[in-house]
N, CA, C and O atoms as a GROMACS GRO file, in nm:
protein
  620
    1UNK      N    1   5.630  -3.972  12.737
    1UNK     CA    2   5.714  -4.059  12.735
    1UNK      C    3   5.702  -4.127  12.869
    1UNK      O    4   5.593  -4.135  12.926
    2UNK      N    5   5.759  -4.153  12.894
    2UNK     CA    6   5.792  -4.223  13.032
    2UNK      C    7   5.823  -4.182  13.120
    2UNK      O    8   5.923  -4.125  13.078
    3UNK      N    9   5.819  -4.159  13.233
    3UNK     CA   10   5.896  -4.068  13.382
    3UNK      C   11   5.986  -4.236  13.414
    3UNK      O   12   5.952  -4.353  13.430
    4UNK      N   13   6.126  -4.150  13.409
    4UNK     CA   14   6.218  -4.258  13.483
    4UNK      C   15   6.269  -4.181  13.573
    4UNK      O   16   6.222  -4.067  13.570
    5UNK      N   17   6.372  -4.203  13.677
    5UNK     CA   18   6.400  -4.184  13.799
    5UNK      C   19   6.486  -4.116  13.751
    5UNK      O   20   6.492  -4.001  13.796
    6UNK      N   21   6.584  -4.156  13.642
    6UNK     CA   22   6.680  -4.076  13.586
    6UNK      C   23   6.614  -3.890  13.516
    6UNK      O   24   6.630  -3.777  13.561
    7UNK      N   25   6.564  -3.927  13.432
    7UNK     CA   26   6.461  -3.809  13.360
    7UNK      C   27   6.443  -3.735  13.484
    7UNK      O   28   6.556  -3.687  13.491
    8UNK      N   29   6.376  -3.685  13.599
    8UNK     CA   30   6.308  -3.692  13.705
    8UNK      C   31   6.421  -3.638  13.806
    8UNK      O   32   6.385  -3.568  13.900
    9UNK      N   33   6.514  -3.659  13.795
    9UNK     CA   34   6.660  -3.607  13.895
    9UNK      C   35   6.772  -3.519  13.810
    9UNK      O   36   6.860  -3.446  13.856
   10UNK      N   37   6.738  -3.551  13.657
   10UNK     CA   38   6.748  -3.463  13.519
   10UNK      C   39   6.652  -3.264  13.562
   10UNK      O   40   6.682  -3.145  13.566
   11UNK      N   41   6.528  -3.358  13.582
   11UNK     CA   42   6.428  -3.243  13.594
   11UNK      C   43   6.469  -3.120  13.679
   11UNK      O   44   6.473  -3.002  13.644
   12UNK      N   45   6.501  -3.183  13.813
   12UNK     CA   46   6.528  -3.100  13.940
   12UNK      C   47   6.653  -3.049  13.946
   12UNK      O   48   6.685  -2.970  14.034
   13UNK      N   49   6.762  -3.103  13.821
   13UNK     CA   50   6.928  -3.052  13.834
   13UNK      C   51   6.876  -2.942  13.757
   13UNK      O   52   6.916  -2.834  13.801
   14UNK      N   53   6.803  -2.934  13.660
   14UNK     CA   54   6.859  -2.832  13.524
   14UNK      C   55   6.717  -2.733  13.586
   14UNK      O   56   6.704  -2.634  13.515
   15UNK      N   57   6.632  -2.738  13.680
   15UNK     CA   58   6.560  -2.638  13.696
   15UNK      C   59   6.655  -2.524  13.822
   15UNK      O   60   6.642  -2.404  13.847
   16UNK      N   61   6.743  -2.623  13.872
   16UNK     CA   62   6.807  -2.552  14.006
   16UNK      C   63   6.945  -2.495  13.948
   16UNK      O   64   6.990  -2.392  13.999
   17UNK      N   65   7.018  -2.561  13.835
   17UNK     CA   66   7.087  -2.511  13.736
   17UNK      C   67   7.023  -2.403  13.680
   17UNK      O   68   7.063  -2.323  13.765
   18UNK      N   69   6.951  -2.330  13.601
   18UNK     CA   70   6.840  -2.238  13.590
   18UNK      C   71   6.812  -2.106  13.685
   18UNK      O   72   6.772  -1.995  13.651
   19UNK      N   73   6.841  -2.152  13.797
   19UNK     CA   74   6.856  -2.041  13.838
   19UNK      C   75   6.978  -2.011  13.954
   19UNK      O   76   6.982  -1.929  14.046
   20UNK      N   77   7.069  -2.109  13.909
   20UNK     CA   78   7.210  -2.027  13.950
   20UNK      C   79   7.258  -1.910  13.786
   20UNK      O   80   7.312  -1.799  13.778
   21UNK      N   81   7.192  -2.029  13.660
   21UNK     CA   82   7.202  -1.894  13.574
   21UNK      C   83   7.176  -1.789  13.570
   21UNK      O   84   7.259  -1.710  13.525
   22UNK      N   85   7.032  -1.738  13.623
   22UNK     CA   86   6.942  -1.616  13.622
   22UNK      C   87   7.031  -1.539  13.739
   22UNK      O   88   7.062  -1.424  13.708
   23UNK      N   89   7.070  -1.577  13.848
   23UNK     CA   90   7.151  -1.549  13.953
   23UNK      C   91   7.316  -1.484  13.874
   23UNK      O   92   7.360  -1.370  13.888
   24UNK      N   93   7.369  -1.577  13.808
   24UNK     CA   94   7.469  -1.538  13.745
   24UNK      C   95   7.502  -1.476  13.611
   24UNK      O   96   7.611  -1.472  13.555
   25UNK      N   97   7.392  -1.429  13.573
   25UNK     CA   98   7.363  -1.340  13.494
   25UNK      C   99   7.341  -1.226  13.489
   25UNK      O  100   7.376  -1.139  13.410
   26UNK      N  101   7.264  -1.224  13.599
   26UNK     CA  102   7.275  -1.088  13.695
   26UNK      C  103   7.396  -1.050  13.741
   26UNK      O  104   7.421  -0.929  13.744
   27UNK      N  105   7.461  -1.113  13.770
   27UNK     CA  106   7.610  -1.048  13.807
   27UNK      C  107   7.665  -1.008  13.717
   27UNK      O  108   7.709  -0.894  13.710
   28UNK      N  109   7.678  -1.116  13.607
   28UNK     CA  110   7.773  -1.080  13.497
   28UNK      C  111   7.701  -0.934  13.440
   28UNK      O  112   7.795  -0.857  13.421
   29UNK      N  113   7.630  -0.896  13.420
   29UNK     CA  114   7.589  -0.795  13.394
   29UNK      C  115   7.632  -0.668  13.415
   29UNK      O  116   7.652  -0.583  13.328
   30UNK      N  117   7.652  -0.650  13.580
   30UNK     CA  118   7.689  -0.590  13.681
   30UNK      C  119   7.850  -0.532  13.628
   30UNK      O  120   7.914  -0.427  13.634
   31UNK      N  121   7.869  -0.693  13.565
   31UNK     CA  122   8.075  -0.626  13.527
   31UNK      C  123   8.046  -0.631  13.385
   31UNK      O  124   8.086  -0.722  13.313
   32UNK      N  125   7.992  -0.557  13.353
   32UNK     CA  126   8.006  -0.500  13.178
   32UNK      C  127   8.026  -0.663  13.078
   32UNK      O  128   8.102  -0.678  12.982
   33UNK      N  129   7.914  -0.790  13.148
   33UNK     CA  130   7.906  -0.839  13.032
   33UNK      C  131   7.851  -0.937  13.016
   33UNK      O  132   7.864  -1.060  13.018
   34UNK      N  133   7.745  -0.813  12.988
   34UNK     CA  134   7.567  -0.784  12.961
   34UNK      C  135   7.568  -0.865  12.790
   34UNK      O  136   7.479  -0.948  12.773
   35UNK      N  137   7.644  -0.844  12.694
   35UNK     CA  138   7.642  -0.937  12.573
   35UNK      C  139   7.677  -1.070  12.618
   35UNK      O  140   7.614  -1.149  12.548
   36UNK      N  141   7.755  -1.136  12.710
   36UNK     CA  142   7.782  -1.210  12.689
   36UNK      C  143   7.719  -1.316  12.778
   36UNK      O  144   7.719  -1.439  12.771
   37UNK      N  145   7.651  -1.212  12.883
   37UNK     CA  146   7.582  -1.287  12.991
   37UNK      C  147   7.435  -1.300  12.933
   37UNK      O  148   7.382  -1.398  12.985
   38UNK      N  149   7.353  -1.238  12.847
   38UNK     CA  150   7.280  -1.236  12.760
   38UNK      C  151   7.305  -1.372  12.695
   38UNK      O  152   7.212  -1.443  12.733
   39UNK      N  153   7.380  -1.438  12.621
   39UNK     CA  154   7.388  -1.582  12.528
   39UNK      C  155   7.416  -1.644  12.628
   39UNK      O  156   7.432  -1.751  12.569
   40UNK      N  157   7.447  -1.679  12.776
   40UNK     CA  158   7.463  -1.786  12.863
   40UNK      C  159   7.332  -1.774  12.929
   40UNK      O  160   7.314  -1.884  12.981
   41UNK      N  161   7.249  -1.713  12.950
   41UNK     CA  162   7.116  -1.635  12.977
   41UNK      C  163   6.981  -1.794  12.904
   41UNK      O  164   6.909  -1.880  12.955
   42UNK      N  165   7.024  -1.737  12.735
   42UNK     CA  166   6.977  -1.860  12.672
   42UNK      C  167   6.993  -1.978  12.645
   42UNK      O  168   6.909  -2.056  12.600
   43UNK      N  169   7.111  -2.000  12.674
   43UNK     CA  170   7.173  -2.124  12.604
   43UNK      C  171   7.132  -2.234  12.782
   43UNK      O  172   7.085  -2.348  12.782
   44UNK      N  173   7.167  -2.156  12.902
   44UNK     CA  174   7.142  -2.183  12.990
   44UNK      C  175   7.009  -2.257  13.091
   44UNK      O  176   7.007  -2.351  13.170
   45UNK      N  177   6.929  -2.181  13.053
   45UNK     CA  178   6.794  -2.156  13.033
   45UNK      C  179   6.729  -2.211  12.970
   45UNK      O  180   6.628  -2.250  13.028
   46UNK      N  181   6.739  -2.237  12.860
   46UNK     CA  182   6.726  -2.389  12.734
   46UNK      C  183   6.733  -2.492  12.795
   46UNK      O  184   6.647  -2.569  12.753
   47UNK      N  185   6.800  -2.538  12.883
   47UNK     CA  186   6.832  -2.666  12.872
   47UNK      C  187   6.681  -2.687  12.942
   47UNK      O  188   6.627  -2.769  12.867
   48UNK      N  189   6.595  -2.657  13.041
   48UNK     CA  190   6.525  -2.690  13.160
   48UNK      C  191   6.388  -2.718  13.061
   48UNK      O  192   6.304  -2.808  13.062
   49UNK      N  193   6.415  -2.533  12.930
   49UNK     CA  194   6.308  -2.558  12.877
   49UNK      C  195   6.269  -2.706  12.779
   49UNK      O  196   6.163  -2.768  12.793
   50UNK      N  197   6.380  -2.744  12.681
   50UNK     CA  198   6.336  -2.857  12.606
   50UNK      C  199   6.335  -2.971  12.712
   50UNK      O  200   6.241  -3.048  12.687
   51UNK      N  201   6.410  -3.010  12.827
   51UNK     CA  202   6.359  -3.077  12.883
   51UNK      C  203   6.237  -3.087  12.928
   51UNK      O  204   6.195  -3.200  12.951
   52UNK      N  205   6.156  -2.980  12.950
   52UNK     CA  206   6.005  -2.972  13.026
   52UNK      C  207   5.964  -2.991  12.870
   52UNK      O  208   5.859  -2.973  12.931
   53UNK      N  209   5.937  -3.011  12.719
   53UNK     CA  210   5.899  -2.986  12.609
   53UNK      C  211   5.877  -3.131  12.576
   53UNK      O  212   5.781  -3.194  12.532
   54UNK      N  213   6.001  -3.161  12.614
   54UNK     CA  214   6.016  -3.300  12.576
   54UNK      C  215   5.976  -3.436  12.633
   54UNK      O  216   5.983  -3.549  12.586
   55UNK      N  217   5.935  -3.390  12.746
   55UNK     CA  218   5.833  -3.463  12.858
   55UNK      C  219   5.728  -3.479  12.816
   55UNK      O  220   5.662  -3.577  12.853
   56UNK      N  221   5.678  -3.390  12.726
   56UNK     CA  222   5.510  -3.444  12.671
   56UNK      C  223   5.523  -3.417  12.487
   56UNK      O  224   5.460  -3.342  12.413
   57UNK      N  225   5.638  -3.516  12.459
   57UNK     CA  226   5.593  -3.532  12.290
   57UNK      C  227   5.531  -3.685  12.271
   57UNK      O  228   5.542  -3.783  12.344
   58UNK      N  229   5.477  -3.671  12.176
   58UNK     CA  230   5.407  -3.788  12.143
   58UNK      C  231   5.500  -3.891  12.095
   58UNK      O  232   5.508  -4.001  12.148
   59UNK      N  233   5.568  -3.856  11.996
   59UNK     CA  234   5.716  -4.035  11.964
   59UNK      C  235   5.828  -4.030  12.054
   59UNK      O  236   5.826  -3.953  12.151
   60UNK      N  237   5.927  -4.109  12.028
   60UNK     CA  238   6.031  -4.098  12.090
   60UNK      C  239   6.118  -4.068  11.991
   60UNK      O  240   6.235  -4.100  12.012
   61UNK      N  241   6.090  -4.016  11.888
   61UNK     CA  242   6.184  -3.929  11.854
   61UNK      C  243   6.189  -3.853  11.840
   61UNK      O  244   6.278  -3.822  11.760
   62UNK      N  245   6.098  -3.732  11.902
   62UNK     CA  246   6.070  -3.608  11.912
   62UNK      C  247   6.139  -3.574  12.083
   62UNK      O  248   6.206  -3.474  12.109
   63UNK      N  249   6.101  -3.684  12.184
   63UNK     CA  250   6.169  -3.698  12.274
   63UNK      C  251   6.296  -3.725  12.278
   63UNK      O  252   6.332  -3.694  12.392
   64UNK      N  253   6.382  -3.765  12.220
   64UNK     CA  254   6.524  -3.797  12.153
   64UNK      C  255   6.514  -3.668  12.120
   64UNK      O  256   6.516  -3.603  12.224
   65UNK      N  257   6.502  -3.570  11.986
   65UNK     CA  258   6.537  -3.451  11.952
   65UNK      C  259   6.517  -3.352  12.045
   65UNK      O  260   6.584  -3.249  12.051
   66UNK      N  261   6.417  -3.384  12.126
   66UNK     CA  262   6.446  -3.252  12.256
   66UNK      C  263   6.538  -3.247  12.362
   66UNK      O  264   6.599  -3.150  12.406
   67UNK      N  265   6.541  -3.364  12.399
   67UNK     CA  266   6.700  -3.422  12.461
   67UNK      C  267   6.828  -3.368  12.393
   67UNK      O  268   6.906  -3.290  12.450
   68UNK      N  269   6.845  -3.418  12.262
   68UNK     CA  270   6.968  -3.400  12.192
   68UNK      C  271   6.991  -3.238  12.189
   68UNK      O  272   7.094  -3.182  12.151
   69UNK      N  273   6.892  -3.185  12.229
   69UNK     CA  274   6.878  -2.984  12.224
   69UNK      C  275   6.932  -2.953  12.356
   69UNK      O  276   7.005  -2.861  12.393
   70UNK      N  277   6.886  -3.039  12.409
   70UNK     CA  278   6.895  -2.952  12.544
   70UNK      C  279   7.050  -3.027  12.578
   70UNK      O  280   7.118  -2.970  12.663
   71UNK      N  281   7.105  -3.152  12.514
   71UNK     CA  282   7.229  -3.155  12.562
   71UNK      C  283   7.335  -3.067  12.490
   71UNK      O  284   7.451  -3.050  12.525
   72UNK      N  285   7.261  -3.005  12.362
   72UNK     CA  286   7.351  -2.959  12.251
   72UNK      C  287   7.368  -2.804  12.399
   72UNK      O  288   7.477  -2.785  12.452
   73UNK      N  289   7.230  -2.712  12.441
   73UNK     CA  290   7.271  -2.593  12.503
   73UNK      C  291   7.376  -2.613  12.633
   73UNK      O  292   7.467  -2.535  12.660
   74UNK      N  293   7.348  -2.718  12.698
   74UNK     CA  294   7.391  -2.768  12.851
   74UNK      C  295   7.533  -2.743  12.785
   74UNK      O  296   7.626  -2.697  12.851
   75UNK      N  297   7.542  -2.772  12.670
   75UNK     CA  298   7.739  -2.764  12.645
   75UNK      C  299   7.775  -2.619  12.583
   75UNK      O  300   7.869  -2.539  12.581
   76UNK      N  301   7.675  -2.629  12.546
   76UNK     CA  302   7.689  -2.448  12.506
   76UNK      C  303   7.731  -2.305  12.635
   76UNK      O  304   7.793  -2.199  12.645
   77UNK      N  305   7.648  -2.395  12.706
   77UNK     CA  306   7.645  -2.332  12.852
   77UNK      C  307   7.785  -2.326  12.891
   77UNK      O  308   7.860  -2.228  12.885
   78UNK      N  309   7.813  -2.453  12.935
   78UNK     CA  310   7.886  -2.523  12.974
   78UNK      C  311   8.066  -2.410  12.932
   78UNK      O  312   8.145  -2.374  13.019
   79UNK      N  313   8.076  -2.390  12.824
   79UNK     CA  314   8.172  -2.301  12.708
   79UNK      C  315   8.119  -2.210  12.775
   79UNK      O  316   8.180  -2.207  12.882
   80UNK      N  317   8.031  -2.124  12.773
   80UNK     CA  318   8.052  -1.958  12.851
   80UNK      C  319   8.106  -2.000  13.000
   80UNK      O  320   8.197  -1.940  13.057
   81UNK      N  321   8.037  -2.107  13.052
   81UNK     CA  322   8.114  -2.067  13.176
   81UNK      C  323   8.261  -2.112  13.190
   81UNK      O  324   8.347  -2.070  13.268
   82UNK      N  325   8.265  -2.158  13.145
   82UNK     CA  326   8.440  -2.191  13.138
   82UNK      C  327   8.547  -2.096  13.070
   82UNK      O  328   8.670  -2.098  13.074
   83UNK      N  329   8.433  -1.988  12.989
   83UNK     CA  330   8.498  -1.928  12.886
   83UNK      C  331   8.488  -1.754  13.051
   83UNK      O  332   8.585  -1.681  13.069
   84UNK      N  333   8.375  -1.743  13.120
   84UNK     CA  334   8.399  -1.669  13.228
   84UNK      C  335   8.443  -1.648  13.332
   84UNK      O  336   8.441  -1.548  13.405
   85UNK      N  337   8.512  -1.806  13.348
   85UNK     CA  338   8.616  -1.851  13.498
   85UNK      C  339   8.770  -1.792  13.426
   85UNK      O  340   8.838  -1.703  13.478
   86UNK      N  341   8.801  -1.857  13.306
   86UNK     CA  342   8.910  -1.832  13.214
   86UNK      C  343   8.928  -1.641  13.205
   86UNK      O  344   9.028  -1.571  13.226
   87UNK      N  345   8.829  -1.614  13.178
   87UNK     CA  346   8.830  -1.382  13.171
   87UNK      C  347   8.794  -1.356  13.298
   87UNK      O  348   8.746  -1.243  13.304
   88UNK      N  349   8.798  -1.425  13.429
   88UNK     CA  350   8.792  -1.362  13.552
   88UNK      C  351   8.714  -1.333  13.593
   88UNK      O  352   8.716  -1.259  13.692
   89UNK      N  353   8.536  -1.409  13.503
   89UNK     CA  354   8.452  -1.292  13.579
   89UNK      C  355   8.390  -1.421  13.676
   89UNK      O  356   8.287  -1.412  13.743
   90UNK      N  357   8.450  -1.505  13.671
   90UNK     CA  358   8.338  -1.586  13.819
   90UNK      C  359   8.526  -1.625  13.858
   90UNK      O  360   8.622  -1.638  13.782
   91UNK      N  361   8.509  -1.637  14.070
   91UNK     CA  362   8.617  -1.650  14.082
   91UNK      C  363   8.615  -1.786  14.145
   91UNK      O  364   8.502  -1.820  14.181
   92UNK      N  365   8.697  -1.858  14.164
   92UNK     CA  366   8.734  -1.988  14.188
   92UNK      C  367   8.660  -2.011  14.331
   92UNK      O  368   8.589  -2.112  14.335
   93UNK      N  369   8.665  -1.939  14.436
   93UNK     CA  370   8.580  -1.924  14.548
   93UNK      C  371   8.461  -1.841  14.567
   93UNK      O  372   8.430  -1.807  14.681
   94UNK      N  373   8.379  -1.800  14.451
   94UNK     CA  374   8.272  -1.713  14.438
   94UNK      C  375   8.160  -1.828  14.472
   94UNK      O  376   8.183  -1.947  14.452
   95UNK      N  377   8.047  -1.783  14.519
   95UNK     CA  378   7.978  -1.856  14.542
   95UNK      C  379   7.885  -1.910  14.341
   95UNK      O  380   7.785  -1.964  14.294
   96UNK      N  381   7.990  -1.854  14.307
   96UNK     CA  382   7.936  -1.909  14.150
   96UNK      C  383   7.990  -2.026  14.071
   96UNK      O  384   7.966  -2.073  13.960
   97UNK      N  385   8.114  -2.070  14.222
   97UNK     CA  386   8.190  -2.175  14.139
   97UNK      C  387   8.161  -2.274  14.147
   97UNK      O  388   8.238  -2.360  14.103
   98UNK      N  389   8.043  -2.309  14.204
   98UNK     CA  390   8.001  -2.487  14.187
   98UNK      C  391   7.914  -2.522  14.062
   98UNK      O  392   7.862  -2.627  14.024
   99UNK      N  393   7.917  -2.364  14.001
   99UNK     CA  394   7.774  -2.392  13.846
   99UNK      C  395   7.864  -2.502  13.750
   99UNK      O  396   7.807  -2.604  13.713
  100UNK      N  397   8.014  -2.477  13.706
  100UNK     CA  398   8.067  -2.589  13.633
  100UNK      C  399   8.042  -2.699  13.661
  100UNK      O  400   7.993  -2.768  13.571
  101UNK      N  401   8.062  -2.756  13.788
  101UNK     CA  402   8.042  -2.926  13.802
  101UNK      C  403   7.896  -2.897  13.784
  101UNK      O  404   7.868  -3.006  13.734
  102UNK      N  405   7.794  -2.840  13.785
  102UNK     CA  406   7.663  -2.900  13.816
  102UNK      C  407   7.630  -2.931  13.644
  102UNK      O  408   7.584  -3.032  13.591
  103UNK      N  409   7.672  -2.803  13.586
  103UNK     CA  410   7.649  -2.814  13.416
  103UNK      C  411   7.700  -2.906  13.410
  103UNK      O  412   7.609  -2.985  13.385
  104UNK      N  413   7.836  -2.986  13.416
  104UNK     CA  414   7.864  -3.106  13.407
  104UNK      C  415   7.786  -3.266  13.426
  104UNK      O  416   7.758  -3.362  13.354
  105UNK      N  417   7.775  -3.232  13.549
  105UNK     CA  418   7.663  -3.331  13.589
  105UNK      C  419   7.534  -3.381  13.458
  105UNK      O  420   7.495  -3.476  13.390
  106UNK      N  421   7.505  -3.220  13.491
  106UNK     CA  422   7.358  -3.250  13.390
  106UNK      C  423   7.407  -3.262  13.238
  106UNK      O  424   7.310  -3.242  13.164
  107UNK      N  425   7.509  -3.284  13.175
  107UNK     CA  426   7.557  -3.341  13.054
  107UNK      C  427   7.558  -3.472  13.057
  107UNK      O  428   7.498  -3.561  12.999
  108UNK      N  429   7.681  -3.460  13.176
  108UNK     CA  430   7.659  -3.663  13.171
  108UNK      C  431   7.537  -3.752  13.152
  108UNK      O  432   7.522  -3.841  13.068
  109UNK      N  433   7.405  -3.688  13.303
  109UNK     CA  434   7.294  -3.714  13.304
  109UNK      C  435   7.202  -3.738  13.127
  109UNK      O  436   7.148  -3.842  13.087
  110UNK      N  437   7.212  -3.605  13.054
  110UNK     CA  438   7.152  -3.631  12.934
  110UNK      C  439   7.186  -3.690  12.831
  110UNK      O  440   7.111  -3.727  12.741
  111UNK      N  441   7.366  -3.708  12.837
  111UNK     CA  442   7.405  -3.805  12.763
  111UNK      C  443   7.410  -3.965  12.764
  111UNK      O  444   7.456  -4.054  12.693
  112UNK      N  445   7.341  -3.955  12.876
  112UNK     CA  446   7.299  -4.102  12.914
  112UNK      C  447   7.131  -4.119  12.901
  112UNK      O  448   7.086  -4.226  12.858
  113UNK      N  449   7.062  -4.033  12.931
  113UNK     CA  450   6.932  -4.085  12.888
  113UNK      C  451   6.946  -4.040  12.726
  113UNK      O  452   6.862  -4.093  12.654
  114UNK      N  453   7.019  -3.971  12.675
  114UNK     CA  454   6.968  -3.980  12.507
  114UNK      C  455   7.029  -4.101  12.457
  114UNK      O  456   7.003  -4.130  12.340
  115UNK      N  457   7.076  -4.148  12.497
  115UNK     CA  458   7.223  -4.309  12.486
  115UNK      C  459   7.070  -4.386  12.456
  115UNK      O  460   7.028  -4.443  12.355
  116UNK      N  461   7.021  -4.366  12.561
  116UNK     CA  462   6.927  -4.489  12.618
  116UNK      C  463   6.826  -4.476  12.485
  116UNK      O  464   6.804  -4.566  12.404
  117UNK      N  465   6.784  -4.369  12.484
  117UNK     CA  466   6.620  -4.324  12.413
  117UNK      C  467   6.699  -4.345  12.280
  117UNK      O  468   6.613  -4.366  12.194
  118UNK      N  469   6.813  -4.349  12.227
  118UNK     CA  470   6.833  -4.336  12.097
  118UNK      C  471   6.842  -4.560  12.104
  118UNK      O  472   6.776  -4.617  12.018
  119UNK      N  473   6.917  -4.645  12.200
  119UNK     CA  474   6.918  -4.756  12.169
  119UNK      C  475   6.778  -4.851  12.163
  119UNK      O  476   6.771  -4.944  12.082
  120UNK      N  477   6.630  -4.813  12.284
  120UNK     CA  478   6.544  -4.793  12.296
  120UNK      C  479   6.468  -4.833  12.139
  120UNK      O  480   6.415  -4.935  12.094
  121UNK      N  481   6.504  -4.646  12.067
  121UNK     CA  482   6.455  -4.648  11.972
  121UNK      C  483   6.459  -4.756  11.866
  121UNK      O  484   6.370  -4.788  11.788
  122UNK      N  485   6.616  -4.821  11.883
  122UNK     CA  486   6.672  -4.901  11.711
  122UNK      C  487   6.622  -5.018  11.768
  122UNK      O  488   6.589  -5.103  11.685
  123UNK      N  489   6.609  -5.045  11.877
  123UNK     CA  490   6.566  -5.187  11.890
  123UNK      C  491   6.414  -5.224  11.852
  123UNK      O  492   6.372  -5.332  11.811
  124UNK      N  493   6.310  -5.046  11.885
  124UNK     CA  494   6.207  -5.097  11.863
  124UNK      C  495   6.169  -5.066  11.724
  124UNK      O  496   6.063  -5.116  11.684
  125UNK      N  497   6.236  -4.995  11.647
  125UNK     CA  498   6.217  -5.023  11.497
  125UNK      C  499   6.274  -5.130  11.457
  125UNK      O  500   6.198  -5.176  11.373
  126UNK      N  501   6.431  -5.250  11.474
  126UNK     CA  502   6.458  -5.372  11.437
  126UNK      C  503   6.342  -5.515  11.478
  126UNK      O  504   6.340  -5.623  11.418
  127UNK      N  505   6.278  -5.484  11.562
  127UNK     CA  506   6.153  -5.544  11.614
  127UNK      C  507   6.062  -5.518  11.543
  127UNK      O  508   6.019  -5.623  11.495
  128UNK      N  509   5.988  -5.403  11.498
  128UNK     CA  510   5.894  -5.373  11.409
  128UNK      C  511   5.934  -5.428  11.238
  128UNK      O  512   5.858  -5.455  11.145
  129UNK      N  513   6.050  -5.429  11.242
  129UNK     CA  514   6.115  -5.437  11.093
  129UNK      C  515   6.074  -5.586  11.068
  129UNK      O  516   5.992  -5.613  10.980
  130UNK      N  517   6.156  -5.722  11.184
  130UNK     CA  518   6.115  -5.874  11.200
  130UNK      C  519   5.965  -5.858  11.193
  130UNK      O  520   5.944  -5.930  11.096
  131UNK      N  521   5.816  -5.801  11.238
  131UNK     CA  522   5.737  -5.791  11.232
  131UNK      C  523   5.685  -5.761  11.106
  131UNK      O  524   5.612  -5.844  11.050
  132UNK      N  525   5.719  -5.627  11.040
  132UNK     CA  526   5.643  -5.608  10.933
  132UNK      C  527   5.634  -5.702  10.795
  132UNK      O  528   5.526  -5.710  10.736
  133UNK      N  529   5.763  -5.779  10.740
  133UNK     CA  530   5.786  -5.885  10.654
  133UNK      C  531   5.697  -5.990  10.667
  133UNK      O  532   5.657  -6.036  10.560
  134UNK      N  533   5.644  -6.053  10.793
  134UNK     CA  534   5.545  -6.118  10.841
  134UNK      C  535   5.398  -6.119  10.788
  134UNK      O  536   5.324  -6.207  10.744
  135UNK      N  537   5.387  -5.994  10.810
  135UNK     CA  538   5.228  -5.975  10.842
  135UNK      C  539   5.214  -5.934  10.666
  135UNK      O  540   5.098  -5.916  10.631
  136UNK      N  541   5.308  -5.920  10.570
  136UNK     CA  542   5.270  -5.878  10.463
  136UNK      C  543   5.296  -6.016  10.396
  136UNK      O  544   5.257  -6.015  10.279
  137UNK      N  545   5.345  -6.126  10.432
  137UNK     CA  546   5.349  -6.278  10.359
  137UNK      C  547   5.213  -6.315  10.383
  137UNK      O  548   5.150  -6.357  10.286
  138UNK      N  549   5.134  -6.304  10.536
  138UNK     CA  550   5.012  -6.379  10.529
  138UNK      C  551   4.949  -6.285  10.474
  138UNK      O  552   4.832  -6.322  10.485
  139UNK      N  553   4.948  -6.151  10.403
  139UNK     CA  554   4.800  -6.086  10.328
  139UNK      C  555   4.810  -6.116  10.210
  139UNK      O  556   4.718  -6.126  10.129
  140UNK      N  557   4.956  -6.135  10.186
  140UNK     CA  558   4.956  -6.143  10.010
  140UNK      C  559   4.922  -6.326   9.970
  140UNK      O  560   4.879  -6.360   9.860
  141UNK      N  561   4.956  -6.439  10.103
  141UNK     CA  562   4.917  -6.547  10.100
  141UNK      C  563   4.782  -6.542  10.070
  141UNK      O  564   4.753  -6.582   9.958
  142UNK      N  565   4.670  -6.494  10.157
  142UNK     CA  566   4.588  -6.487  10.120
  142UNK      C  567   4.482  -6.412  10.059
  142UNK      O  568   4.362  -6.400  10.083
  143UNK      N  569   4.579  -6.352   9.952
  143UNK     CA  570   4.509  -6.264   9.871
  143UNK      C  571   4.585  -6.315   9.718
  143UNK      O  572   4.566  -6.255   9.613
  144UNK      N  573   4.659  -6.419   9.730
  144UNK     CA  574   4.702  -6.452   9.568
  144UNK      C  575   4.573  -6.471   9.497
  144UNK      O  576   4.470  -6.519   9.544
  145UNK      N  577   4.595  -6.424   9.368
  145UNK     CA  578   4.522  -6.448   9.263
  145UNK      C  579   4.536  -6.590   9.213
  145UNK      O  580   4.646  -6.641   9.235
  146UNK      N  581   4.417  -6.686   9.131
  146UNK     CA  582   4.426  -6.739   9.102
  146UNK      C  583   4.405  -6.790   8.953
  146UNK      O  584   4.311  -6.746   8.887
  147UNK      N  585   4.485  -6.876   8.904
  147UNK     CA  586   4.508  -6.836   8.749
  147UNK      C  587   4.390  -6.824   8.669
  147UNK      O  588   4.291  -6.868   8.727
  148UNK      N  589   4.370  -6.781   8.565
  148UNK     CA  590   4.253  -6.754   8.482
  148UNK      C  591   4.207  -6.921   8.485
  148UNK      O  592   4.278  -7.001   8.546
  149UNK      N  593   4.106  -6.956   8.428
  149UNK     CA  594   4.020  -7.070   8.368
  149UNK      C  595   4.016  -7.088   8.223
  149UNK      O  596   3.940  -7.027   8.148
  150UNK      N  597   4.102  -7.175   8.186
  150UNK     CA  598   4.106  -7.188   8.066
  150UNK      C  599   4.013  -7.271   7.996
  150UNK      O  600   4.006  -7.389   8.028
  151UNK      N  601   3.925  -7.219   7.887
  151UNK     CA  602   3.853  -7.341   7.810
  151UNK      C  603   3.872  -7.384   7.745
  151UNK      O  604   3.911  -7.309   7.656
  152UNK      N  605   3.870  -7.514   7.709
  152UNK     CA  606   3.943  -7.645   7.594
  152UNK      C  607   3.867  -7.622   7.474
  152UNK      O  608   3.922  -7.652   7.368
  153UNK      N  609   3.754  -7.574   7.471
  153UNK     CA  610   3.672  -7.569   7.333
  153UNK      C  611   3.749  -7.454   7.263
  153UNK      O  612   3.736  -7.448   7.141
  154UNK      N  613   3.836  -7.351   7.331
  154UNK     CA  614   3.875  -7.247   7.195
  154UNK      C  615   4.011  -7.298   7.160
  154UNK      O  616   4.056  -7.188   7.128
  155UNK      N  617   4.116  -7.383   7.140
  155UNK     CA  618   4.198  -7.428   7.153
  155UNK      C  619   4.154  -7.547   6.971
  155UNK      O  620   4.234  -7.633   6.932
   0.00000   0.00000   0.00000
């Protein structure tokens, strides 16, 4: 699909976010949060993986699907981050304090990208629907069958 400035920024932010997710997951394992950190690691790193996969899709529908999955995974990662903050695993003044805002920024960007892609897809489908009947009419007009010839002798 087409690269835009927004998707390039999103890709870079997702990569930095994934690095922070890896560090936080290591930190959580030390604090006896191995099970939660494993799920957080999967959802947090899945954001960038789905963006990378969506970048090389063949159709706008697949592009939207991959970016929607990335959005859902970012939402799940945000849930885990908030749970870690509430549970005291992440202190407000620690090196991991900014991960919440990073994830929120990624979610906001993904919402815009997915919304724009859906609007473009809907517009393309409407335009295709308008053109489709015109093409069919032309084809049928050209191929309209002639009525059979009647003979006056048979009557």
